[in-house]
C-alpha positions as CSV (number, residue, x, y, z in Angstrom):
1,X,0.0,0.0,0.0
2,X,3.0,2.3,0.6
3,X,3.8,2.1,-3.1
4,X,0.3,3.1,-4.2
5,X,1.2,6.9,-4.7
6,X,4.3,6.0,-6.6
7,X,2.3,3.7,-8.9
8,X,-0.3,6.4,-9.5
9,X,2.4,8.9,-10.4
10,X,4.0,6.5,-12.8
11,X,0.5,5.9,-14.4
12,X,-0.1,9.6,-14.8
13,X,3.3,10.1,-16.3
14,X,2.6,7.2,-18.8
15,X,-0.8,8.7,-19.7
16,X,0.7,12.2,-20.2
17,X,3.4,10.7,-22.5
18,X,0.8,8.8,-24.5
19,X,-1.3,12.0,-25.0
20,X,1.8,13.9,-26.1
21,X,2.7,11.2,-28.6
22,X,-0.9,11.2,-29.9
23,X,-0.9,15.0,-30.4
24,X,2.5,14.9,-32.1
25,X,1.3,12.1,-34.4
26,X,-1.8,13.9,-35.4
27,X,0.2,17.1,-36.2
28,X,2.6,15.1,-38.3
29,X,0.0,13.5,-40.5
30,X,-2.0,16.7,-40.8
31,X,-5.3,15.7,-39.2
32,X,-5.3,18.5,-36.7
33,X,-5.8,22.0,-37.9
34,X,-5.2,24.8,-35.5
35,X,-7.1,27.1,-37.8
36,X,-10.3,25.3,-37.0
37,X,-9.6,25.9,-33.3
38,X,-8.9,29.6,-33.6
39,X,-11.5,30.4,-36.3
40,X,-14.2,31.3,-33.7
41,X,-11.9,33.9,-32.3
42,X,-11.5,35.6,-35.7
43,X,-15.2,35.6,-36.7
44,X,-15.7,39.2,-35.6
45,X,-13.1,40.4,-38.2
46,X,-13.2,37.6,-40.8
47,X,-11.1,38.7,-43.8
48,X,-11.0,36.9,-47.1
49,X,-7.5,35.8,-48.0
50,X,-6.3,37.5,-51.2
51,X,-5.8,35.3,-54.3
52,X,-2.3,34.1,-54.9
53,X,-0.3,35.8,-57.5
54,X,0.8,33.8,-60.5
55,X,4.5,32.7,-60.5
56,X,5.5,34.7,-63.6
57,X,3.8,37.4,-65.6
58,X,1.7,36.5,-68.6
59,X,3.5,37.5,-71.8
60,X,1.1,39.3,-74.2
61,X,1.7,40.7,-77.6
62,X,-0.5,43.8,-78.4
63,X,-1.3,44.5,-82.1
64,X,-0.3,47.9,-83.3
65,X,-3.7,49.2,-84.3
66,X,-4.2,52.9,-85.3
67,X,-5.5,55.2,-82.6
68,X,-8.9,55.5,-84.3
69,X,-9.6,51.9,-83.0
70,X,-8.9,52.8,-79.4
71,X,-7.7,56.0,-77.6
72,X,-8.6,58.2,-80.6
73,X,-12.3,57.8,-79.6
74,X,-11.4,59.5,-76.3
75,X,-10.0,62.6,-78.0
76,X,-11.8,64.8,-80.5
77,X,-8.6,65.8,-82.2
78,X,-6.4,62.8,-82.5
79,X,-4.0,61.7,-85.3
80,X,-3.7,58.1,-86.3
81,X,0.0,58.9,-87.1
82,X,0.8,59.3,-83.4
83,X,1.5,55.9,-81.9
84,X,-0.1,54.9,-78.6
85,X,2.7,54.7,-76.0
86,X,3.0,55.1,-72.3
87,X,3.8,58.8,-72.7
88,X,1.0,59.5,-75.3
89,X,-1.7,57.6,-73.5
90,X,-4.5,60.1,-72.7
91,X,-6.1,59.8,-69.2
92,X,-9.6,58.3,-69.1
93,X,-11.9,61.3,-69.4
94,X,-13.7,62.3,-66.2
95,X,-16.6,63.5,-68.3
96,X,-17.4,60.0,-69.6
97,X,-20.2,59.5,-67.1
98,X,-21.7,56.1,-67.3
99,X,-19.3,55.3,-70.2
100,X,-16.8,54.6,-67.4
101,X,-18.5,51.4,-66.5
102,X,-17.4,50.0,-69.9
103,X,-13.8,51.1,-69.7
104,X,-12.1,47.8,-69.0
105,X,-10.7,47.8,-72.5
106,X,-8.8,51.1,-71.7
107,X,-7.3,49.7,-68.5
108,X,-6.1,46.5,-70.2
109,X,-4.4,48.5,-72.9
110,X,-2.8,50.9,-70.3
111,X,-1.5,48.0,-68.3
112,X,0.4,46.7,-71.4
113,X,1.9,50.1,-72.1
114,X,3.2,50.4,-68.6
115,X,6.9,49.6,-68.3
116,X,7.4,49.8,-64.5
117,X,6.5,47.7,-61.5
118,X,7.8,44.3,-60.3
119,X,4.5,42.8,-59.2
120,X,2.4,42.6,-62.4
121,X,0.4,39.8,-63.8
122,X,1.2,40.8,-67.4
123,X,4.0,42.1,-69.4
124,X,4.0,43.3,-73.0
125,X,6.4,41.4,-75.4
126,X,7.4,42.9,-78.7
127,X,8.3,39.6,-80.3
128,X,5.0,37.7,-81.0
129,X,6.8,34.4,-81.2
130,X,7.4,34.7,-77.4
131,X,3.8,35.6,-76.5
132,X,1.4,33.5,-74.4
133,X,-1.5,35.5,-75.7
134,X,-2.4,38.3,-78.1
135,X,-4.4,41.5,-77.2
136,X,-6.6,43.2,-79.8
137,X,-6.7,46.9,-78.7
138,X,-10.1,47.7,-80.2
139,X,-12.4,49.7,-77.9
140,X,-15.5,48.0,-79.1
141,X,-17.6,49.2,-76.1
142,X,-16.5,52.8,-76.5
143,X,-17.2,52.5,-80.2
144,X,-20.8,51.4,-79.5
145,X,-21.3,54.1,-76.9
146,X,-20.0,56.8,-79.3
147,X,-21.3,55.6,-82.7
148,X,-24.0,53.0,-82.3
149,X,-25.8,53.8,-79.1
150,X,-29.1,54.5,-80.8
151,X,-28.6,51.4,-83.0
152,X,-30.5,53.2,-85.8
153,X,-28.4,56.3,-86.0
154,X,-26.4,56.9,-89.2
155,X,-23.2,56.9,-87.1
156,X,-23.9,53.2,-86.4
157,X,-22.2,52.6,-89.8
158,X,-18.9,54.0,-88.3
159,X,-19.1,51.3,-85.5
160,X,-19.8,48.6,-88.1
161,X,-16.9,49.7,-90.4
162,X,-14.5,49.7,-87.5
163,X,-15.5,46.1,-86.7
164,X,-15.0,45.2,-90.4
165,X,-11.6,46.8,-90.5
166,X,-10.5,45.0,-87.3
167,X,-11.6,41.6,-88.6
168,X,-9.8,42.2,-92.0
169,X,-6.7,43.2,-90.1
170,X,-6.7,40.0,-88.0
171,X,-7.3,37.7,-90.9
172,X,-4.1,39.0,-92.4
173,X,-2.1,38.1,-89.3
174,X,-0.3,34.8,-89.4
175,X,-0.6,34.6,-85.6
176,X,-4.4,34.8,-85.9
177,X,-4.4,32.3,-88.6
178,X,-2.0,30.0,-86.7
179,X,-4.4,29.7,-83.7
180,X,-7.7,30.6,-85.5
181,X,-7.8,33.4,-82.9
182,X,-8.1,31.1,-79.9
183,X,-5.3,32.8,-77.9
184,X,-6.4,36.3,-78.8
185,X,-8.1,38.5,-76.3
186,X,-10.9,40.9,-77.4
187,X,-12.7,43.1,-74.9
188,X,-16.5,43.3,-75.5
189,X,-17.7,44.6,-72.2
190,X,-20.8,46.4,-73.4
191,X,-23.5,43.8,-74.1
192,X,-23.9,45.3,-77.7
193,X,-20.1,45.7,-78.4
194,X,-18.8,44.1,-81.6
195,X,-22.4,43.1,-82.4
196,X,-22.1,43.0,-86.2
197,X,-19.2,40.6,-86.5
198,X,-18.9,38.6,-83.3
199,X,-19.4,35.4,-85.1
200,X,-16.2,35.9,-87.1
201,X,-14.0,36.1,-84.0
202,X,-15.9,33.8,-81.7
203,X,-13.0,31.4,-81.2
204,X,-11.2,34.2,-79.3
205,X,-11.2,34.9,-75.6
206,X,-13.9,37.5,-75.1
207,X,-13.9,39.9,-72.1
208,X,-17.6,40.3,-71.2
209,X,-19.8,41.2,-68.2
210,X,-22.3,38.4,-68.8
211,X,-23.7,36.2,-71.5
212,X,-27.1,37.8,-71.8
213,X,-26.7,38.9,-75.4
214,X,-24.6,36.0,-76.6
215,X,-25.7,32.6,-78.1
216,X,-23.8,29.8,-76.3
217,X,-21.9,29.0,-79.5
218,X,-20.4,32.5,-79.5
219,X,-19.6,33.0,-75.9
220,X,-19.5,30.8,-72.8
221,X,-17.7,30.4,-69.4
222,X,-15.3,27.7,-70.8
223,X,-13.4,30.1,-73.0
224,X,-14.4,33.7,-72.0
225,X,-13.5,36.0,-69.1
226,X,-16.3,37.6,-67.0
227,X,-15.2,41.1,-66.1
228,X,-16.8,43.5,-63.6
229,X,-18.3,46.8,-64.7
230,X,-16.0,49.6,-63.6
231,X,-17.7,51.2,-60.6
232,X,-19.0,54.8,-61.1
233,X,-19.5,55.8,-57.5
234,X,-16.4,56.8,-55.4
235,X,-14.7,54.1,-53.4
236,X,-15.2,54.2,-49.6
237,X,-11.6,54.4,-48.7
238,X,-11.9,55.7,-45.2
239,X,-14.6,53.3,-43.9
240,X,-13.4,53.0,-40.3
241,X,-16.8,53.5,-38.6
242,X,-16.6,52.0,-35.0
243,X,-20.2,50.7,-35.3
244,X,-21.0,50.2,-39.0
245,X,-24.1,48.2,-38.4
246,X,-25.8,50.9,-36.3
247,X,-24.5,53.8,-38.4
248,X,-26.3,52.4,-41.6
249,X,-29.9,53.2,-41.0
250,X,-31.3,52.1,-44.3
251,X,-32.0,48.4,-44.5
252,X,-32.2,48.0,-48.3
253,X,-31.3,50.5,-51.0
254,X,-31.9,50.7,-54.8
255,X,-31.8,53.6,-57.1
256,X,-32.0,53.2,-60.9
257,X,-34.3,52.6,-63.8
258,X,-37.2,50.4,-63.0
259,X,-38.4,50.0,-66.5
260,X,-36.1,47.6,-68.3
261,X,-36.2,44.9,-70.9
262,X,-35.7,41.1,-70.7
263,X,-34.6,40.0,-67.2
264,X,-34.8,43.6,-66.0
265,X,-38.6,43.5,-66.0
266,X,-38.4,42.2,-62.4
267,X,-37.4,45.7,-61.3
268,X,-40.9,47.1,-61.9
269,X,-42.4,44.2,-59.9
270,X,-39.9,44.8,-57.0
271,X,-40.9,48.5,-56.9
272,X,-44.5,47.5,-56.0
273,X,-43.4,44.7,-53.5
274,X,-40.9,46.9,-51.7
275,X,-43.1,50.0,-51.3
276,X,-44.5,50.7,-47.9
277,X,-41.4,49.6,-45.9
278,X,-40.0,52.5,-43.8
279,X,-36.4,51.1,-43.8
280,X,-36.3,50.4,-47.6
281,X,-35.3,53.1,-50.1
282,X,-36.3,52.0,-53.7
283,X,-36.3,54.8,-56.2
284,X,-36.7,55.1,-60.0
285,X,-34.0,57.4,-61.3
286,X,-32.2,58.2,-64.5
287,X,-28.4,58.2,-64.2
288,X,-26.9,61.6,-63.8
289,X,-23.9,63.1,-62.1
290,X,-26.0,64.3,-59.2
291,X,-27.7,60.9,-59.0
292,X,-24.4,59.1,-58.8
293,X,-23.3,61.3,-55.9
294,X,-26.6,60.7,-54.1
295,X,-26.3,57.0,-54.6
296,X,-22.8,57.0,-53.2
297,X,-24.0,58.7,-50.0
298,X,-27.0,56.4,-49.7
299,X,-25.1,53.2,-50.3
300,X,-22.7,54.1,-47.5
301,X,-25.8,54.6,-45.3
302,X,-27.3,51.2,-46.2
303,X,-26.8,47.8,-44.8
304,X,-27.9,46.0,-48.0
305,X,-27.8,47.2,-51.6
306,X,-30.2,45.6,-54.0
307,X,-28.8,44.2,-57.3
308,X,-31.6,43.1,-59.7
309,X,-30.7,42.2,-63.3
310,X,-30.6,45.0,-65.8
311,X,-31.5,44.4,-69.5
312,X,-28.9,41.5,-69.1
313,X,-28.2,39.5,-65.9
314,X,-25.7,42.0,-64.5
315,X,-25.4,45.7,-63.9
316,X,-22.9,48.3,-62.6
317,X,-24.6,48.8,-59.2
318,X,-23.3,45.4,-57.9
319,X,-19.7,46.8,-58.1
320,X,-20.8,50.2,-56.8
321,X,-22.1,48.3,-53.7
322,X,-18.9,46.4,-53.3
323,X,-16.7,49.5,-53.2
324,X,-19.3,51.2,-50.9
325,X,-19.0,48.2,-48.5
326,X,-22.8,47.7,-48.7
327,X,-23.7,44.0,-48.6
328,X,-25.0,43.1,-52.1
329,X,-28.4,41.5,-52.4
330,X,-28.3,39.8,-55.8
331,X,-31.6,38.9,-57.6
332,X,-30.7,37.4,-60.9
333,X,-31.2,33.8,-61.9
334,X,-28.5,33.7,-64.7
335,X,-25.8,35.9,-63.5
336,X,-22.1,35.0,-63.8
337,X,-19.7,36.8,-61.5
338,X,-16.1,38.0,-62.1
339,X,-13.1,36.0,-60.6
340,X,-15.5,33.5,-59.1
341,X,-12.9,30.7,-59.3
342,X,-10.9,32.7,-56.8
343,X,-13.5,34.7,-54.8
344,X,-16.5,33.2,-52.9
345,X,-19.3,35.8,-53.2
346,X,-21.4,34.0,-50.6
347,X,-19.0,35.4,-48.0
348,X,-20.1,38.9,-48.6
349,X,-23.4,38.8,-50.6
350,X,-26.9,37.4,-50.2
351,X,-28.6,35.7,-53.1
352,X,-32.3,35.4,-53.9
353,X,-33.9,33.8,-56.9
354,X,-36.4,35.9,-58.8
355,X,-39.2,33.7,-57.5
356,X,-38.1,34.3,-53.9
357,X,-37.6,38.0,-54.4
358,X,-41.2,38.4,-55.8
359,X,-42.8,36.9,-52.7
360,X,-44.4,39.8,-50.8
361,X,-42.4,40.7,-47.7
362,X,-40.2,37.6,-48.0
363,X,-36.9,39.3,-48.9
364,X,-37.3,42.2,-46.4
365,X,-38.1,39.7,-43.5
366,X,-35.1,37.7,-44.4
367,X,-32.8,40.7,-44.4
368,X,-34.2,42.0,-41.1
369,X,-33.3,38.7,-39.4
370,X,-29.7,38.7,-40.5
371,X,-27.8,38.9,-37.2
372,X,-25.6,41.8,-36.6
373,X,-22.5,39.6,-36.2
374,X,-23.1,38.0,-39.6
375,X,-23.6,41.4,-41.3
376,X,-20.4,42.7,-39.7
377,X,-18.5,39.6,-40.9
378,X,-19.7,40.3,-44.4
379,X,-18.7,43.9,-44.1
380,X,-15.2,42.9,-43.2
381,X,-15.1,40.7,-46.2
382,X,-16.2,43.5,-48.5
383,X,-13.4,45.7,-47.2
384,X,-10.9,42.9,-47.8
385,X,-11.8,42.2,-51.4
386,X,-13.0,45.6,-52.8
387,X,-9.5,46.3,-54.2
388,X,-10.0,43.5,-56.7
389,X,-12.6,45.8,-58.4
390,X,-10.5,48.9,-58.7
391,X,-9.2,49.9,-62.1
392,X,-6.3,52.4,-62.3
393,X,-3.1,53.3,-64.1
394,X,-0.5,52.3,-63.2
395,X,-2.2,49.1,-62.0
396,X,-1.6,47.8,-58.5
397,X,-1.2,44.4,-57.0
398,X,-4.3,42.3,-57.4
399,X,-6.5,45.2,-58.6
400,X,-9.1,44.7,-61.2
401,X,-6.9,44.8,-64.3
402,X,-4.4,42.3,-62.8
403,X,-7.2,40.0,-61.8
404,X,-8.5,40.1,-65.4
405,X,-5.1,39.1,-66.8
406,X,-5.0,36.3,-64.4
407,X,-8.4,35.1,-65.6
408,X,-7.0,35.3,-69.2
409,X,-4.2,33.0,-68.1
410,X,-6.8,30.5,-66.7
411,X,-8.5,30.3,-70.1
412,X,-5.4,29.6,-72.1
413,X,-5.0,25.8,-71.4
414,X,-8.5,25.2,-72.8
415,X,-7.6,27.4,-75.8
416,X,-4.4,25.4,-76.4
417,X,-6.2,22.1,-76.0
418,X,-8.8,23.1,-78.6
419,X,-6.0,24.3,-80.9
420,X,-3.9,21.1,-80.6
421,X,-6.9,18.8,-81.1
422,X,-8.0,20.8,-84.2
423,X,-4.6,20.0,-85.8
424,X,-5.0,16.2,-85.5
425,X,-8.7,15.4,-85.5
426,X,-9.9,14.4,-89.0
427,X,-13.6,13.9,-88.3
428,X,-15.1,17.3,-87.4
429,X,-18.5,15.9,-86.3
430,X,-16.7,13.6,-83.8
431,X,-14.7,16.5,-82.4
432,X,-17.7,18.7,-81.9
433,X,-19.6,15.9,-80.2
434,X,-16.9,15.3,-77.6
435,X,-15.9,18.8,-76.8
């Protein structure tokens, strides 16, 4: 009996040793994850980890098109004889208004002209033989906004002729012919951009905002890049409010045209459903400089910002909401979202189907019951990812233009696969059936 305490001590030491060995073993084989243990401590300030940068910059050759195809549309007096260089690149005009939302083509061109910086996703190469991809610097969205907006105006012929000239230029390029255009990048951000001759360049990588105006055979997620609209409201860069949930006294905000076509007809129905709620601001408005300023103020005062489809599944206000750190409420059954292979939108957005959104009171009740802690977590995520939707020159690490070039890189393996198979498959019907 005198040895009983000694035996108990030895047993405890043995048990402690076994537990230590077990913990060491689980750590070595990777079955124990400390992140799962500390995650609850971080939920109040949950921040999305930024996407990883590619190992080496994408090498892109940019065709030397005359200025009338790109920056010449931004300047009333511009000579085709003056080459577009980093020093001659005009700034994006501040008077462009809503045209800014379709300016991705400008920022992509500008990023290729830029010669500085060590942390870029893309570099311009002057030898096409060394290129991973080819960029066609045709401002097809600006061309539509300037020449074809009414779609019946005589100036529409200018837009059409520019498209014809671009296609003729490409068909004379041996690099276009070599790949049938598969490794060529053509921005078509406006839903009506390049509308006359899309079918003649449909093997290329299109940069679009959605697929609402494209037949599947022309444009699809397998080969094309989904780009954000460039936001038109000012970014909320000093959002350091101590109590953001309490400081935003509007539950749900929307301002825009309520009479739209196609998928956008849901806006008029939502206007009736959302009327009568004191904490909902839903207004019909035509875009103007004053309206954009008012929307910026109201988005920063709102917990949730409504994003119903426009004439096509997407619209600019989603990205206005993101840079305003207003949790997006997305009502669109067919929307595709930018960078979605790298960003999880469910971390900072709420989704409703059209059927759900049109149930009286359903959406408002759901939003009112979102816990404060959950909303604050989504707000932190918005602050962490909003830089991915900024377009600027020079570009910055993981901003909008760098994210787009990384998306182009992601599409190239499929383009190369299709190209290599086309060179050896002898039965076209079989190839089409098994794509």
